C-alpha positions in Angstrom: 10.9 -20.6 75.3 13.5 -18.3 75.3 16.0 -21.0 74.3 13.4 -21.2 70.8 13.4 -17.2 70.3 17.7 -16.8 71.0 17.8 -19.9 68.4 15.4 -17.8 66.0 16.8 -15.2 66.6 20.3 -16.5 65.4 19.5 -18.1 62.1 18.1 -15.6 61.6 21.7 -13.3 61.8 23.5 -16.6 60.4 20.5 -16.1 57.2 21.6 -12.3 57.0 25.9 -13.8 57.6 25.2 -15.0 54.3 22.9 -12.8 52.3 26.0 -10.3 52.7 28.8 -12.6 51.4 27.1 -15.0 48.3 26.9 -14.3 45.2 23.1 -14.1 43.6 23.7 -16.1 41.1 25.0 -19.1 43.3 21.9 -18.2 45.9 19.3 -19.0 42.9 21.3 -21.6 41.4 18.6 -24.9 40.8 21.2 -26.9 38.2 23.4 -29.2 41.0 21.7 -33.5 41.1 20.2 -35.2 42.6 17.7 -32.7 44.3 17.3 -29.9 41.8 16.8 -27.0 45.0 18.9 -23.7 46.4 19.5 -21.6 49.1 16.5 -19.5 47.9 14.0 -22.4 48.7 15.3 -23.0 51.6 15.4 -19.9 52.7 12.0 -19.6 51.8 10.7 -22.2 53.5 12.4 -21.3 57.1 10.9 -17.5 56.6 7.6 -19.6 55.6 7.5 -21.2 58.5 8.4 -17.3 60.7 5.4 -15.6 59.1 2.1 -18.9 59.7 4.4 -19.2 63.0 3.3 -15.0 63.8 0.2 -15.4 62.2 -1.0 -17.0 65.2 -5.8 -16.9 65.7 -6.8 -15.4 69.1 -6.3 -19.1 70.5 -3.2 -19.0 70.1 -2.8 -22.1 67.3 -0.1 -22.4 64.4 -1.4 -23.2 61.2 1.5 -24.5 59.7 -1.0 -25.2 56.6 -1.2 -21.4 55.7 2.5 -20.9 54.6 2.4 -18.4 50.7 5.0 -20.8 49.2 6.2 -18.3 47.2 7.7 -19.4 44.3 9.1 -15.8 43.0 10.8 -15.1 46.7 13.2 -17.8 47.0 15.5 -15.0 44.1 13.9 -11.6 45.1 14.3 -12.6 48.4 18.8 -12.7 47.8 18.2 -8.8 48.5 17.1 -9.6 51.5 19.0 -7.8 54.7 18.4 -8.6 57.8 
């Protein structure tokens, strides 16, 4: 379990580094083919998993279907500093 926690912390630290150096227009740019995705969508996806894991129930069951998929956060999370 220690390895998983270290990996999560490492991912969050790298995410913070990216948020500190990338321009907001690049972070939210979803005009690049073939997938028309952006960093904001990837960050939201990662943080949805973290939120679902932290919201486990009394039986310690993680329900990944409760992810919020909040598309508004995909560009507003640019302002997030971890």
